[in-house]
matplotlib code that plots the C-alpha trace (Angstrom):
import matplotlib.pyplot as plt

x = [-18.5, -19.3, -22.6, -20.7, -18.6, -21.8, -23.4, -20.4, -20.2, -23.9, -23.1, -20.3, -22.5, -25.2, -22.8, -21.5, -25.0, -25.8, -23.0, -23.8, -27.4, -26.3, -28.3, -26.9, -25.8, -24.0, -26.8, -26.9, -30.2, -30.9, -30.0, -28.8, -29.3, -31.8, -30.3, -29.6, -32.5, -32.5, -34.8, -32.4, -29.2, -26.9, -23.1, -21.5, -17.7, -15.1, -14.1, -16.6, -14.9, -15.0, -18.8, -19.2, -17.3, -19.6, -22.8, -21.7, -21.2, -24.7, -26.1, -24.4, -26.3, -23.5, -24.5, -23.4, -20.4, -19.2, -19.5, -17.7, -14.7, -14.6, -14.8, -12.0, -9.6, -10.7, -10.1, -6.6, -6.1, -8.2, -8.0, -4.4, -4.3, -6.6, -7.8, -5.3, -3.7, -1.0, -3.3, -6.2, -9.7, -13.1, -16.3, -19.7, -22.3, -26.1, -27.1, -30.5, -31.3, -30.8, -27.4, -25.0, -21.2, -18.0, -14.5, -11.4, -8.6, -6.8, -3.0, -0.7, 2.5, 5.5, 6.9, 10.0, 8.1, 8.5, 6.8, 9.6, 10.6, 9.9, 11.8, 15.2, 17.8, 16.1, 12.8, 11.3, 9.4, 11.6, 9.9, 8.3, 9.3, 5.7, 4.3, 6.9, 9.1, 9.2, 9.5, 6.0, 4.5, 2.4, 1.6, -1.1, -4.5, -6.7, -6.1, -6.8, -9.9, -11.5, -10.6, -12.2, -15.4, -15.7, -15.1, -17.7, -20.4, -19.7, -21.2, -18.9, -15.4, -12.5, -10.9, -14.1, -14.3, -10.6, -10.7, -11.9, -9.2, -6.6, -7.9, -7.9, -4.3, -2.9, -4.8, -4.8, -7.6, -8.0, -7.7, -10.4, -9.7, -10.4, -8.0, -5.3, -5.8, -5.2, -1.8, -0.9, -1.6, 1.1, 3.6, 6.4, 6.2, 5.9, 9.2, 11.2, 10.8, 12.0, 9.6, 6.7, 7.7, 8.1, 4.4, 2.6, 4.4, 4.7, 8.4, 8.7, 5.7, 2.1, -0.3, -2.7, -6.4, -6.8, -3.7, -3.8, -2.3, -1.0, 0.1, 1.6, 3.3, 0.0, -1.7, 0.8, 0.2, -3.5, -3.1, -1.2, -4.1, -6.7, -4.9, -3.8, -6.0, -4.4, -1.3, -0.7, 0.0, 1.3, 3.6, 5.5, 7.0, 4.8, 5.6, 9.3, 9.2, 7.5, 10.1, 13.0, 11.6, 11.1, 14.7, 16.1, 14.1, 15.1, 11.6, 10.6, 8.3, 9.6, 8.2, 7.3, 5.0, 3.2, 2.9, 1.3, -1.3, -4.9, -8.1, -10.8, -14.6, -16.0, -19.4, -20.3, -21.1, -24.9, -27.0, -30.5, -31.3, -34.9, -36.3, -33.7, -30.9, -27.3, -24.7, -21.1, -17.4, -16.0, -12.4, -9.8, -12.0, -13.3, -15.9, -18.9, -18.4, -17.9, -20.7, -23.1, -21.9, -22.6, -26.0, -26.9, -26.0, -27.9, -31.0, -31.8, -32.1, -34.9, -32.6, -35.5, -37.4, -34.3, -33.6, -30.7, -27.5, -29.3, -27.0, -28.6, -28.3, -24.7, -23.6, -24.8, -23.4, -19.9, -20.0, -21.1, -18.2, -15.8, -16.7, -16.9, -13.5, -12.0, -13.2, -11.9, -8.4, -7.9, -9.6, -9.8, -7.4, -6.8, -9.0, -6.2, -4.1, -6.4, -9.8, -12.1, -14.9, -17.5, -20.4, -19.9, -19.5, -22.6, -24.8, -27.6, -27.2, -23.6, -24.9, -27.2, -24.2, -22.5, -25.6, -25.7, -22.1, -22.9, -23.6, -26.4, -25.1, -21.3, -18.7, -16.3, -12.6, -11.1, -8.1, -10.4, -11.9, -9.9, -9.9, -11.2, -13.4, -17.2, -18.5, -15.2, -14.6, -12.8, -7.4, -6.8, -9.1, -11.9, -15.3, -17.9, -21.5, -23.3, -26.8, -28.3, -31.8, -31.7, -31.4, -27.6, -25.8, -22.1, -20.2, -16.5, -13.9, -10.2, -7.1, -3.4, -3.8, -2.4, -3.0, -0.8, 0.2, 3.9, 4.7, 6.6, 5.9, 7.1, 9.4, 8.1, 4.6, 2.9, 1.6, 1.6, 2.3, 0.4, 1.8, -0.5, 2.1, 1.2, -2.2, -0.5, 0.6, 4.2, 4.6, 2.1, 0.8, 2.1, -0.5, -0.4, -0.9, -4.6, -4.1, -5.3, -3.6, -3.9, -3.1, -1.4, -4.1, -3.0, 0.8, 2.9, 3.4, 4.4, 1.5, -0.9, -3.5, -3.6, -6.8, -8.8, -11.7, -13.1, -16.9, -18.5, -22.2, -25.5, -28.7, -31.7, -35.4, -37.5, -34.4, -33.9, -31.1, -32.3, -29.2, -25.6, -22.9, -19.3, -16.5, -12.8, -11.3, -9.2, -10.3, -13.3, -14.9, -17.0, -18.4, -19.2, -21.1, -22.9, -24.1, -25.1, -27.2, -28.8, -29.5, -31.6, -33.2, -33.7, -33.9, -35.8, -33.3, -33.2, -30.0, -28.2, -29.1, -27.8, -24.5, -24.1, -24.8, -21.9, -20.1, -18.2, -15.8, -14.6, -12.1, -11.4, -7.8, -7.0, -9.7, -11.1, -13.9, -13.3, -16.0, -16.5, -17.5, -21.1, -21.6, -22.9, -24.6, -22.8, -25.4, -25.2, -21.5, -21.6, -24.0, -21.8, -18.5, -20.4, -20.8, -17.1, -16.7, -13.6, -13.7, -11.1, -11.0, -11.8, -9.3, -9.7, -13.2, -14.5, -16.1, -19.4, -20.9, -24.5, -27.5, -31.0, -33.4, -37.1, -37.4, -35.2, -35.9, -36.9, -40.7, -40.8, -42.4, -40.6, -39.9, -41.5, -40.6, -37.2, -36.1, -32.5, -31.3, -27.6, -25.7, -22.1, -20.4, -19.7, -16.7, -14.4, -15.1, -14.2, -17.0, -20.2, -23.5, -24.7, -27.6, -29.4]
y = [-37.3, -34.9, -32.9, -29.6, -30.8, -31.9, -28.6, -26.7, -29.1, -28.4, -24.7, -25.3, -27.5, -24.8, -22.3, -24.8, -25.5, -21.8, -21.5, -24.7, -23.6, -20.5, -19.8, -19.5, -15.9, -16.8, -15.6, -17.5, -19.1, -19.0, -22.4, -21.5, -23.6, -22.4, -20.1, -21.9, -21.2, -21.0, -19.8, -18.4, -17.1, -17.4, -17.4, -17.3, -17.5, -18.6, -21.7, -24.3, -24.9, -21.2, -21.1, -24.0, -22.2, -19.1, -21.1, -22.9, -19.5, -18.5, -21.8, -21.1, -17.8, -15.5, -12.6, -11.8, -9.8, -12.8, -15.1, -12.6, -12.6, -16.3, -16.6, -14.0, -16.0, -19.3, -18.1, -17.2, -20.9, -22.5, -19.9, -18.6, -17.1, -14.3, -15.0, -13.5, -12.2, -10.4, -8.2, -5.9, -4.9, -3.4, -4.4, -2.8, -3.4, -2.8, -3.5, -4.8, -1.5, 0.4, 1.8, 1.6, 1.6, 0.7, -0.6, 0.3, -2.0, -1.3, -1.8, 1.3, 2.3, 1.9, 5.0, 4.7, 4.6, 7.3, 8.4, 7.2, 4.1, 1.7, 3.7, 3.2, 5.8, 6.5, 7.0, 3.8, 1.4, -1.6, -4.6, -6.8, -4.5, -3.4, -7.0, -9.5, -9.5, -7.7, -4.2, -4.6, -5.3, -2.7, -2.8, -5.4, -4.4, -7.5, -8.5, -4.9, -4.6, -7.9, -7.1, -3.6, -5.0, -7.8, -5.5, -3.0, -5.1, -8.8, -10.9, -13.9, -14.4, -14.0, -17.3, -19.2, -17.5, -18.2, -21.8, -23.3, -21.6, -22.9, -26.4, -26.2, -25.0, -27.4, -30.5, -29.5, -29.9, -32.1, -30.3, -30.6, -29.9, -26.2, -25.8, -27.7, -25.6, -22.5, -23.7, -25.1, -21.7, -20.0, -22.8, -21.2, -17.9, -19.7, -21.6, -18.4, -17.8, -20.7, -19.8, -19.8, -23.0, -24.9, -24.4, -23.9, -26.5, -30.2, -31.0, -28.6, -29.6, -28.2, -29.7, -32.1, -32.9, -35.4, -34.3, -32.7, -29.2, -28.6, -25.1, -25.3, -21.9, -20.3, -22.1, -20.7, -17.2, -17.6, -18.7, -15.5, -13.5, -15.6, -14.9, -11.2, -9.8, -7.3, -7.1, -10.8, -9.8, -6.2, -6.8, -9.7, -12.7, -12.4, -8.8, -9.5, -12.2, -9.9, -7.2, -9.6, -11.2, -7.7, -6.6, -9.9, -9.4, -5.7, -4.6, -1.4, -2.7, -1.9, -2.3, 1.4, 0.6, -2.1, 0.1, 2.9, 0.8, 1.4, 0.4, 3.1, 3.2, 5.5, 6.5, 4.4, 5.8, 5.9, 6.5, 5.5, 3.5, 2.9, 3.2, 1.1, 2.3, 1.4, 1.3, 0.7, 1.4, 5.0, 6.1, 4.8, 2.5, 3.9, 1.1, 2.8, 6.2, 4.7, 2.2, 5.0, 7.3, 4.6, 3.8, 7.5, 7.7, 4.5, 5.4, 7.8, 4.9, 2.4, -0.7, -3.1, -1.9, -2.3, -5.8, -7.7, -7.2, -5.5, -3.3, -0.1, -1.2, -2.5, 0.7, 3.0, 0.7, 0.7, 4.5, 4.9, 2.7, 4.7, 8.0, 6.8, 5.1, 8.3, 10.0, 7.1, 7.1, 10.8, 12.1, 9.6, 8.6, 8.1, 10.7, 11.4, 12.7, 14.1, 15.9, 13.5, 15.2, 12.8, 15.2, 16.1, 12.5, 11.4, 14.3, 13.2, 16.5, 15.5, 12.1, 14.0, 15.9, 12.6, 11.2, 14.4, 13.7, 10.1, 9.8, 7.3, 6.1, 6.3, 4.9, 7.4, 7.2, 6.9, 9.2, 12.0, 12.2, 14.9, 16.5, 20.1, 19.4, 18.8, 16.6, 15.9, 19.3, 18.7, -11.6, -11.1, -10.7, -12.6, -11.5, -13.0, -12.1, -12.9, -12.2, -13.5, -13.9, -10.8, -8.5, -7.8, -8.0, -7.9, -7.6, -8.2, -7.9, -8.4, -9.1, -9.8, -7.9, -10.5, -14.2, -15.2, -11.5, -10.8, -14.5, -14.1, -15.4, -13.9, -16.8, -18.7, -17.2, -18.9, -15.4, -14.7, -11.0, -8.7, -6.8, -3.9, -1.3, -2.1, -0.4, 3.0, 5.1, 4.0, 6.4, 8.7, 7.4, 3.8, 1.0, -1.2, -5.0, -4.5, -2.1, 0.9, 4.2, 6.4, 9.9, 12.0, 11.5, 8.0, 8.7, 6.8, 8.6, 7.3, 5.9, 6.4, 3.8, 2.9, 3.4, 0.2, -1.1, -3.3, -2.8, -4.7, -3.5, -3.8, -2.8, -2.0, -1.6, 0.2, 0.4, -3.4, -5.4, -6.7, -7.7, -8.3, -8.7, -8.3, -9.9, -10.1, -9.1, -6.0, -3.2, -5.4, -5.5, -2.4, -3.3, -6.9, -5.6, -3.1, -5.7, -8.2, -5.5, -4.4, -8.0, -8.3, -4.9, -4.1, -7.5, -9.5, -12.3, -14.5, -14.0, -17.0, -16.0, -12.6, -13.9, -16.5, -14.0, -13.2, -9.9, -7.1, -4.5, -1.1, 1.0, 4.1, 2.9, 0.8, 1.7, -1.8, -3.3, -6.8, -9.5, -12.8, -15.7, -15.4, -11.9, -10.7, -12.4, -12.1, -9.7, -7.5, -7.4, -6.4, -3.5, -2.3, -2.5, -0.5, 2.1, 2.2, -0.2, -2.3, -5.5, -7.9, -11.1, -10.9, -11.5, -14.5, -14.8, -12.9, -14.8, -13.1, -13.9, -12.7, -13.0, -11.8, -11.5, -12.2, -14.2, -15.7, -12.7, -9.1, -9.0, -12.8, -15.3, -17.0, -20.8, -22.4, -20.7, -19.6, -15.9, -16.1, -17.0, -17.4, -17.4, -18.7, -17.8, -21.0, -19.4, -20.7, -24.2, -23.7, -21.6, -22.4, -20.7, -22.3, -21.5, -22.8]
z = [12.1, 15.0, 14.9, 14.7, 11.8, 10.0, 10.6, 9.1, 6.2, 5.6, 5.4, 3.0, 0.9, 0.8, -0.6, -3.2, -4.2, -4.4, -6.9, -8.7, -9.3, -11.1, -14.2, -17.7, -17.1, -13.9, -11.6, -8.4, -7.2, -3.4, -1.8, 1.6, 4.6, 7.3, 10.0, 13.3, 15.7, 19.5, 22.3, 24.9, 23.2, 20.3, 19.7, 16.2, 15.9, 13.4, 15.3, 16.6, 20.0, 20.8, 20.0, 22.4, 25.1, 24.6, 24.8, 27.9, 29.6, 28.6, 30.0, 33.3, 33.6, 32.2, 30.1, 26.6, 27.9, 30.0, 26.9, 24.8, 27.2, 27.4, 23.6, 23.1, 25.3, 23.7, 20.2, 21.1, 21.6, 18.9, 16.1, 16.5, 12.9, 14.2, 17.7, 20.0, 23.1, 21.1, 19.0, 19.6, 18.5, 19.2, 21.1, 20.4, 23.1, 23.2, 26.9, 28.0, 29.6, 26.3, 26.9, 23.9, 24.4, 22.7, 23.9, 21.9, 22.6, 19.4, 19.4, 19.8, 18.1, 20.4, 22.1, 20.0, 16.7, 14.1, 10.9, 8.6, 10.5, 7.6, 5.0, 3.6, 2.8, -0.5, 1.3, -0.1, 2.2, 3.0, 1.6, 4.3, 7.1, 8.0, 7.9, 9.2, 12.2, 15.6, 14.1, 12.7, 16.1, 17.9, 21.6, 22.1, 23.5, 23.7, 27.4, 28.5, 26.5, 27.6, 31.2, 31.0, 29.4, 32.1, 35.0, 34.0, 32.4, 33.1, 35.9, 36.2, 37.7, 35.3, 36.3, 35.4, 32.0, 31.1, 32.4, 29.1, 27.2, 29.7, 29.3, 25.5, 25.5, 28.1, 27.0, 23.4, 20.8, 17.8, 14.5, 11.9, 8.2, 8.4, 11.3, 9.4, 6.3, 8.4, 9.5, 6.1, 4.4, 6.4, 7.0, 5.0, 7.0, 10.4, 9.8, 10.0, 13.7, 15.9, 18.8, 16.3, 14.4, 17.7, 18.4, 15.1, 13.1, 13.9, 13.7, 10.8, 8.8, 8.9, 11.4, 9.9, 10.5, 13.3, 15.2, 18.6, 19.1, 22.6, 23.7, 27.2, 27.2, 26.2, 29.0, 31.5, 30.1, 30.4, 34.0, 34.7, 33.3, 35.1, 38.5, 38.0, 35.2, 32.9, 35.1, 34.4, 30.8, 31.0, 34.0, 35.5, 33.6, 30.6, 30.0, 30.6, 27.9, 25.4, 25.9, 25.7, 22.5, 21.0, 21.8, 20.4, 17.2, 16.8, 17.7, 19.7, 22.5, 26.0, 29.5, 29.3, 26.3, 28.2, 31.3, 29.5, 27.5, 28.4, 26.6, 26.4, 26.4, 23.8, 22.5, 19.4, 15.9, 15.4, 12.3, 11.0, 7.9, 6.7, 10.1, 11.8, 14.1, 13.5, 16.3, 15.2, 15.7, 16.0, 15.3, 15.5, 13.4, 10.2, 10.2, 11.7, 10.1, 6.6, 7.0, 8.0, 5.2, 2.6, 4.1, 4.1, 0.5, -0.5, 1.5, -1.3, -3.9, -4.2, -3.9, -3.2, -6.3, -8.5, -7.2, -5.7, -7.8, -10.6, -12.6, -11.2, -7.6, -7.9, -9.8, -7.0, -4.2, -6.0, -6.3, -2.6, -1.7, -3.9, -2.4, 1.2, 1.0, -0.4, 2.8, 4.9, 3.5, 3.5, 6.6, 9.4, 12.2, 15.9, 17.7, 20.2, 17.3, 14.6, 14.4, 12.6, 10.6, 11.9, 12.0, 8.3, 7.1, 9.0, 7.8, 5.5, 3.7, 2.9, 1.6, -0.6, -2.1, -2.8, -4.5, -6.7, -7.7, -8.7, -12.4, -12.8, -16.1, -15.7, -13.2, -11.6, -12.1, -8.5, -9.2, -10.3, -6.8, -4.9, -1.5, -1.4, -4.4, -3.6, -2.3, -0.6, 1.0, 3.6, 6.1, 8.7, 11.6, 13.3, 14.4, 16.8, 17.6, 20.8, 22.2, 25.4, 26.6, 28.8, 25.8, 25.8, 22.4, 21.8, 18.5, 18.8, 16.0, 17.1, 15.1, 14.6, 11.3, 8.8, 9.1, 12.1, 12.5, 12.3, 12.2, 15.5, 19.0, 22.3, 23.3, 26.4, 26.3, 23.4, 22.4, 18.6, 18.0, 15.6, 12.6, 13.2, 12.2, 8.6, 9.1, 9.4, 6.5, 6.1, 3.2, 1.6, -1.7, -1.1, -0.5, 2.5, 2.4, 1.8, -1.1, 0.9, 0.0, 3.1, 4.1, 6.7, 9.3, 9.7, 9.8, 12.4, 15.7, 19.2, 21.2, 18.3, 17.2, 13.5, 11.5, 11.2, 9.1, 11.7, 12.0, 14.8, 14.4, 16.1, 14.4, 16.7, 16.3, 19.0, 21.1, 21.2, 19.4, 16.0, 14.0, 15.3, 12.7, 11.7, 9.8, 9.2, 5.9, 6.2, 4.0, 2.8, 6.2, 5.9, 2.5, 3.6, 6.6, 4.4, 1.9, 4.6, 6.2, 2.9, 2.0, 5.2, 5.1, 1.5, -0.2, 2.5, 2.8, 5.9, 7.8, 6.4, 2.8, 3.5, 4.8, 1.9, -0.9, -3.2, -2.5, -4.3, -2.9, -4.0, -1.8, -4.0, -4.8, -6.7, -9.3, -10.1, -8.1, -6.8, -7.3, -5.6, -8.0, -9.2, -7.7, -11.1, -14.0, -17.3, -18.6, -15.6, -15.7, -19.4, -18.6, -15.8, -17.9, -20.6, -17.9, -17.2, -14.3, -14.1, -12.3, -10.7, -8.7, -5.0, -2.2, 0.0, 1.6, 4.6, 7.5, 8.5, 11.8, 12.1, 14.4, 13.7, 16.6, 16.4, 13.2, 10.4, 8.2, 8.9, 9.4, 9.0, 11.4, 14.2, 13.9, 16.9, 20.1, 18.9, 19.2, 17.9, 14.4, 13.8, 10.5, 10.2, 6.9, 5.0, 3.1, 5.8, 7.2, 10.9, 12.3, 14.0, 14.9, 18.2, 20.4, 23.5]

ax = plt.figure().add_subplot(projection="3d")
ax.plot(x, y, z, "-o")
ax.set_aspect("equal")
plt.show()
């Protein structure tokens, strides 16, 4: 077995052991593997070959931004369920000189989109229309975003960074079991589109472990980008193929949509938590705002004293999530279209009002939270984390939205297309595929970016990167980032333990809180249910990718001469933390 496969198996075994060692009440005992340690840099991604590509860039003298670009293109080949050219995302950067910035390359609604485009004559959402097929596709942003970041902050030539992705697409790569599981999980949906089935099924059946996946059309597309940059995707033969495919599939994307697409560089969201500084994603992501709102609320509680997953600590975390997601779903949207109340939501005085509204002995009922009433006066994605030896840190979350996006491919390009239109509010009061019930601020409009939960985050200490983290998971992204951060800062876990620990999630509506297996002991759950909490089973697992700098745990001691400690989430068995 290859060393990388052994390392991933070890992570999966650690999580299994963590669960197997649960006590009589279901409380899990810590049994995580040690974080991966390195002296000169670290890359953590959801697919081992992409991690190897990133580390090779660092070894050649490239910086974290160069590595992030190479990884982004590589994941489009080796992790096609979420890695992409046909989607979009966000990149949070902390540069070695102390500058903090953010790239928004979120997809945009086509110019022909309209608020009611997914409703039938009776004003009901047409089943499946927002998630499958060309009508669900928003204008892709990934290539524009990676290009913008490389041009401004990278040091290497584009062609050199894309070359590994071209090689993996043209020569193919051998699938391991986790890769095969990814294709098997969506085989039924992939059969519906001939262009997709021709690539992502093997003569009509799911690809199996040990087989080699070759993607020659995607290799040709990547060559166009390598030679011409963003113009190789948004103009010329690739663009023409995307437009023709959209037209044939009754989608809305035209050449005018591709011509007008631009990524944008924005100021990140920033806040402080227990003496550390948090840098995260601004709107059109809700991630940074809601993460900081929850941290501000929870900073007023002694979480460390109460203990990891004690009833008191879990109660206030659930209630902080409930209140913050109410704000997310009812107030936030694309800043080009709506006025986001960021200053109010980030105000620690506002957090104090929310704390005052949280009953310490009773769970709130989500539908009782209302706009205008105090304190509210007013899976699938992928993430990778990279740090270099120079002091640059990059957190990237990008997505096709659902697993394999809209399950359609632009014929002749090998490019899987997103179903990001589902992230808009198709109809007020109707949940999207992640169960989110959203408001007018996120209504569909031509050229608008849908609200996102992606939360690529960098925590700093003394102006230097300390913790880099993020995850896929739709609406569960923000709460997974929150809990991993709290596990490191409040509960003293090393970075791998913080990633491995079972999670819970509350998003205002629906009312129940979802639990991963063994998240709560039987006794703790009984106490919380006595307080009025309602629980349900969690959706499929996130994949957290985290790096802690300085030591395996906050305030701990370095191991040998190593500075970087990577944690790959064992919940999915395709990823790898790899350093040099």
